[in-house]
C-alpha positions in Angstrom: 0.0 0.0 0.0 2.8 2.4 0.8 4.5 1.7 -2.5 1.3 2.7 -4.3 1.0 5.9 -2.2 4.6 6.8 -2.9 4.1 6.5 -6.6 1.0 8.6 -6.4 2.9 11.3 -4.4 5.4 11.5 -7.2 2.8 11.5 -10.0 -0.1 13.6 -8.6 0.1 15.7 -5.4 0.9 15.1 -1.8 -2.6 16.1 -0.5 -4.4 13.8 -2.9 -2.0 11.0 -2.3 -2.4 11.2 1.5 -6.2 10.9 1.0 -5.8 7.9 -1.2 -3.3 6.4 1.3 -6.0 6.5 4.0 -8.4 4.8 1.5 -5.8 2.2 0.6 -5.1 1.4 4.2 -8.9 1.0 4.9 -9.3 -1.3 1.9 -6.2 -3.4 3.0 -7.6 -3.7 6.5 -11.0 -4.8 5.2 -9.4 -7.4 3.0 -7.5 -8.9 5.9 -10.7 -8.9 8.1 -12.7 -10.5 5.3 -10.1 -13.2 4.9 -10.0 -13.9 8.6 -13.8 -14.1 8.7 -14.0 -16.4 5.8 -11.2 -18.6 7.3 -13.2 -18.9 10.5 -16.2 -20.1 8.5 -14.2 -22.7 6.7 -14.0 -20.9 3.3 -10.6 -19.2 3.5 -11.3 -17.0 0.5 -8.1 -15.0 -0.4 -9.4 -13.4 -3.6 -9.9 -9.9 -2.2 -6.6 -10.1 -0.3 -4.7 -11.1 -3.4 -6.1 -8.3 -5.4 -4.9 -5.8 -2.9 
């Protein structure tokens, strides 16, 4: 996630990139929480986690 944000800082602007960094952190956290939930229910779906 930080690599994506760093590239965005170089290409766009710092303010926009920091806003996107917060969004990327939230999405990353959600993907881990979803994977954990699916693993507890016997599914273990990593698709969302892999995409991130």
